C-alpha positions in Angstrom: 35.9 16.1 -107.4 36.2 12.4 -106.7 38.3 10.0 -108.7 37.3 6.5 -109.8 35.2 5.2 -112.6 32.2 7.3 -113.6 28.7 5.9 -113.1 25.5 7.6 -114.3 22.6 7.2 -111.8 19.0 7.9 -112.7 16.4 8.2 -109.9 19.2 9.6 -107.6 16.7 11.6 -105.5 14.6 8.4 -104.8 14.9 5.9 -102.0 17.1 3.4 -103.8 18.9 6.0 -105.9 20.3 7.8 -102.9 21.6 4.6 -101.4 23.2 3.7 -104.7 25.1 7.0 -104.8 26.5 6.4 -101.4 27.4 2.7 -102.2 29.2 3.9 -105.3 31.2 6.5 -103.4 32.2 3.8 -100.9 33.3 1.6 -103.8 35.6 4.4 -105.1 33.4 5.4 -108.1 32.5 8.9 -109.2 28.6 9.1 -109.4 27.1 11.3 -112.1 23.4 11.9 -111.2 20.7 12.7 -113.8 18.0 14.8 -112.1 15.1 16.8 -113.4 15.5 19.5 -110.7 18.9 20.4 -109.2 17.0 21.9 -106.2 15.5 18.5 -105.5 18.9 16.9 -105.5 20.4 19.7 -103.4 17.6 19.2 -100.8 17.9 15.4 -100.8 19.3 13.4 -97.9 22.5 12.6 -99.8 23.3 16.0 -101.1 22.9 17.7 -97.8 26.0 15.9 -96.7 28.8 18.1 -98.0 31.2 15.3 -98.5 28.7 13.6 -100.8 27.4 16.6 -102.7 31.0 17.8 -103.5 31.9 14.4 -104.9 29.0 14.0 -107.3 28.5 15.5 -110.8 25.0 16.7 -111.5 23.4 16.7 -114.9 20.0 18.2 -115.4 17.6 16.1 -117.5 15.7 12.8 -117.2 15.4 9.5 -119.0 12.9 11.2 -121.3 15.4 14.0 -121.9 18.7 12.2 -121.7 22.1 13.9 -122.0 24.1 13.9 -125.2 26.6 11.0 -125.3 29.2 13.6 -126.3 28.7 15.5 -123.0 32.3 15.6 -121.5 30.8 14.9 -118.1 30.1 11.4 -119.4 33.6 10.8 -120.7 34.9 7.3 -119.6 31.5 6.3 -118.2 31.7 2.8 -116.8 28.0 2.1 -116.3 24.5 3.4 -116.1 22.4 2.4 -113.1 18.8 3.1 -114.2 16.7 3.3 -111.1 14.2 6.0 -112.1 10.6 4.9 -112.4 7.0 6.0 -111.7 5.6 3.7 -109.1 1.9 3.7 -108.6 -0.3 0.7 -107.9 -3.6 1.8 -109.4 -5.5 1.7 -112.7 -5.7 5.5 -112.5 -2.1 6.2 -113.2 0.0 9.3 -113.9 0.2 10.2 -117.6 4.0 9.7 -117.4 4.0 6.2 -116.0 4.4 4.3 -119.3 6.5 7.0 -121.0 9.0 7.2 -118.2 9.0 3.5 -117.3 9.2 2.2 -120.9 10.4 4.9 -123.2 12.8 6.3 -120.6 14.3 2.9 -120.2 14.8 2.5 -123.9 16.5 5.9 -124.0 19.0 4.9 -121.3 19.8 1.6 -123.1 20.5 3.6 -126.3 22.7 6.0 -124.3 24.6 3.1 -122.8 25.1 1.7 -126.3 26.5 5.0 -127.6 28.8 5.3 -124.5 29.8 1.6 -124.6 28.8 1.5 -121.0 27.1 -1.3 -119.0 23.4 -0.7 -118.7 22.0 -1.8 -115.3 18.2 -1.7 -115.3 16.6 -1.9 -111.9 13.3 -3.6 -112.6 11.1 -5.4 -110.0 10.6 -8.9 -108.8 6.9 -8.5 -109.6 7.5 -9.0 -113.3 8.0 -12.8 -112.7 7.5 -13.5 -109.0 3.7 -13.3 -108.4 1.7 -16.4 -107.6 -1.6 -17.6 -106.2 0.2 -20.4 -104.3 2.3 -19.1 -101.3 4.9 -21.7 -102.2 5.5 -20.2 -105.7 8.9 -18.8 -106.5 10.7 -17.5 -109.6 14.4 -17.6 -110.5 16.2 -15.7 -113.3 14.9 -18.2 -115.9 11.2 -17.8 -115.0 8.7 -16.5 -117.6 6.8 -13.3 -117.0 3.8 -13.5 -114.7 1.5 -11.9 -117.2 -1.6 -13.8 -116.1 -1.6 -12.1 -112.7 0.4 -8.9 -112.9 -0.7 -8.1 -116.5 -3.9 -6.6 -114.9 -1.9 -3.9 -113.1 -0.5 -1.0 -115.1 2.8 -0.6 -113.1 3.8 -4.2 -113.7 2.6 -4.0 -117.3 5.0 -1.1 -117.7 8.0 -2.9 -116.1 7.5 -6.0 -118.2 7.2 -3.9 -121.3 10.4 -2.0 -120.3 12.3 -5.2 -119.8 11.1 -6.5 -123.2 12.0 -3.3 -125.0 15.4 -3.1 -123.3 16.2 -6.7 -124.3 15.1 -6.2 -127.8 17.4 -3.2 -128.2 20.3 -5.2 -126.7 19.6 -8.1 -129.0 19.8 -5.9 -132.1 22.8 -3.8 -131.1 25.8 -4.5 -128.8 24.7 -3.4 -125.3 25.9 -4.9 -122.1 22.5 -5.0 -120.5 21.9 -6.3 -117.0 18.4 -6.5 -115.5 18.2 -6.6 -111.7 15.0 -7.5 -109.9 14.6 -6.7 -106.2 11.4 -7.2 -104.2 9.9 -4.5 -102.0 12.8 -2.5 -100.4 12.7 -1.4 -96.8 15.3 0.3 -94.5 16.2 3.9 -93.5 16.1 6.9 -95.9 12.7 6.6 -97.5 12.0 10.3 -97.3 8.7 10.1 -99.3 7.5 7.1 -97.2 6.3 5.2 -100.2 8.3 2.0 -100.2 7.9 1.8 -96.4 4.2 2.7 -96.4 3.2 -0.8 -95.1 5.4 -0.4 -92.1 4.1 3.1 -91.5 0.5 1.9 -91.7 1.1 -0.7 -88.9 2.8 2.0 -86.8 -0.2 4.4 -87.3 -2.7 1.5 -86.7 -4.2 2.0 -90.2 -4.5 -1.7 -90.9 -8.2 -2.4 -90.1 -8.2 -5.8 -91.9 -5.4 -8.3 -92.8 -5.5 -9.6 -96.3 -4.6 -13.2 -97.0 -1.7 -12.6 -99.4 2.0 -12.2 -99.0 4.9 -9.8 -98.7 8.5 -10.2 -100.0 11.0 -7.6 -98.9 14.7 -7.0 -98.6 17.0 -4.2 -97.4 17.6 -1.2 -99.7 21.2 -0.9 -98.5 22.0 -4.5 -99.5 20.5 -3.9 -102.9 22.5 -0.7 -103.4 25.7 -2.5 -102.4 25.0 -5.3 -104.9 24.4 -2.8 -107.7 27.7 -1.1 -106.9 29.5 -4.4 -107.0 27.8 -5.2 -110.3 29.3 -2.0 -111.8 32.8 -3.3 -111.2 32.3 -6.9 -112.3 34.3 -7.6 -115.6 31.4 -9.7 -117.0 27.9 -10.1 -115.8 24.9 -12.3 -116.5 21.8 -10.7 -118.2 19.5 -11.0 -115.1 20.0 -11.1 -111.4 17.4 -11.6 -108.7 17.9 -10.2 -105.2 15.5 -12.2 -102.9 14.9 -11.3 -99.3 12.3 -12.5 -96.9 8.9 -13.9 -98.1 6.1 -14.0 -95.5 2.3 -13.8 -95.4 1.0 -10.3 -94.8 -0.2 -11.4 -91.4 3.3 -12.5 -90.4 4.8 -9.3 -91.8 2.4 -7.1 -89.9 3.2 -9.1 -86.7 6.9 -8.6 -87.2 6.5 -4.8 -87.7 4.2 -4.7 -84.6 6.8 -6.5 -82.5 9.7 -4.2 -83.4 7.5 -1.0 -83.2 5.4 -1.7 -80.2 2.2 -1.1 -82.2 -0.8 -3.4 -81.7 -0.8 -6.5 -83.9 -3.5 -6.3 -86.6 -5.5 -9.5 -86.4 -8.9 -9.1 -88.1 -9.1 -10.7 -91.5 -11.4 -10.3 -94.4 -12.1 -12.7 -97.3 -10.3 -11.6 -100.5 -13.4 -11.4 -102.5 -15.0 -9.2 -99.9 -12.0 -6.9 -99.7 -11.8 -6.5 -103.5 -15.5 -5.9 -103.8 -15.5 -3.3 -101.0 -12.6 -1.3 -102.4 -14.1 -1.2 -105.9 -17.5 -0.2 -104.5 -16.1 2.6 -102.4 -13.9 3.9 -105.2 -16.8 3.9 -107.7 -19.1 5.7 -105.3 -16.6 8.3 -104.4 -15.6 8.9 -108.0 -19.3 9.2 -109.0 -19.9 11.8 -106.3 -16.7 13.7 -107.0 -15.3 12.8 -103.6 -11.8 11.8 -102.5 -11.5 8.2 -101.5 -10.7 7.9 -97.8 -7.0 7.4 -97.2 -7.6 4.2 -95.2 -9.4 2.6 -98.2 -6.8 0.8 -100.5 -6.9 1.2 -104.2 -8.6 -1.8 -105.9 -5.3 -2.7 -107.5 -3.7 -2.8 -104.0 -6.5 -5.0 -102.7 -6.0 -7.4 -105.6 -2.2 -7.4 -105.0 -2.8 -8.2 -101.3 -4.6 -11.4 -102.2 -1.6 -13.0 -104.1 1.9 -14.1 -103.0 5.3 -12.9 -104.0 8.2 -15.4 -104.3 11.7 -14.9 -105.6 14.7 -17.2 -105.8 18.1 -16.8 -107.5 20.7 -18.8 -109.4 23.3 -16.1 -109.5 23.1 -13.4 -106.9 26.0 -14.9 -105.0 28.2 -13.6 -107.8 27.2 -10.1 -106.6 28.2 -10.9 -103.0 24.6 -10.3 -102.2 23.5 -11.5 -98.7 20.5 -9.7 -97.3 20.8 -8.8 -93.6 18.4 -10.2 -91.0 14.8 -9.1 -91.8 14.2 -8.0 -88.2 17.2 -5.7 -88.3 15.9 -4.1 -91.5 12.5 -3.6 -89.9 14.1 -2.1 -86.7 16.1 0.4 -88.8 13.0 1.2 -90.9 10.9 1.9 -87.8 13.6 4.0 -86.2 13.9 6.1 -89.4 10.1 6.6 -89.6 9.9 7.6 -86.0 12.7 10.1 -86.4 11.4 11.7 -89.6 7.7 11.2 -90.3 5.4 14.1 -89.4 3.0 11.7 -87.6 5.6 11.2 -84.9 6.7 14.8 -84.5 4.9 15.3 -81.2 6.5 12.2 -79.7 10.0 13.4 -80.8 9.4 16.8 -79.2 8.3 15.2 -75.9 
């Protein structure tokens, strides 16, 4: 069993969570992971490495079924890194989206209060950093972008989670820190969810280029910043972790250049894209048919017409400096080629 300060990590089987565990180990901490299914953890990318799995304490549960604060495995806990969330960009959402994202966050804040541990809540840049103007940007003092993102359930849930967490922290002494990263790319996305835009370009599944924007950073840099935040004696209530903001056209071109895929160039007016996706979804639903995979959800189409901008007043305190965006994309493409089923034949050749 490893030494060092104990840190509870939720979402440890997810893309960011696995990187957080490794960053904490490199920082000399002892990760304690909260997982619903120990088999999922055992089969994860991190746990398959013996030197990692043997250095991590596993607790079965979830933010909706949190451990008891008197559990001896939580003795001396320094911090909670709460990265667990349901992410789905649709108005047809899983029934656990709001419970896990909102109630689960509240439970972890209360657990941190009982343990007198720092509560690090990984939220999203989208709670504040969404604009119609491509020049828009939001720092840590920005108001919530309710006018735009309030239409989309996932962002509704994250704004509500932040509000609930802050309300609990105001009423009781909790060292709460909210961290807002943009879209995270890089190696290790075993479910290919965060990196789906990169995969779509590689598979040539981008028939039309929307007019909106993309803001991304490297998951490894976010994980390292979170590990440093655990060790900081004092912290600010909010940190932004901005990366690279581009138009979607520029982003697709960058991915095409590093992957060798054709550059998507055909555009479609935003109103036409939104109308087409709503119509196809409505017709398919009415006929009891599955919407074709190449047709984006209406919420995704709406999101593709806006721009995402993030700035920071304080991230230098975390030693956060995102690596070059091209390197992130190269590493993302290499991971997808090495692990996604669509490229199995080319790997065997």
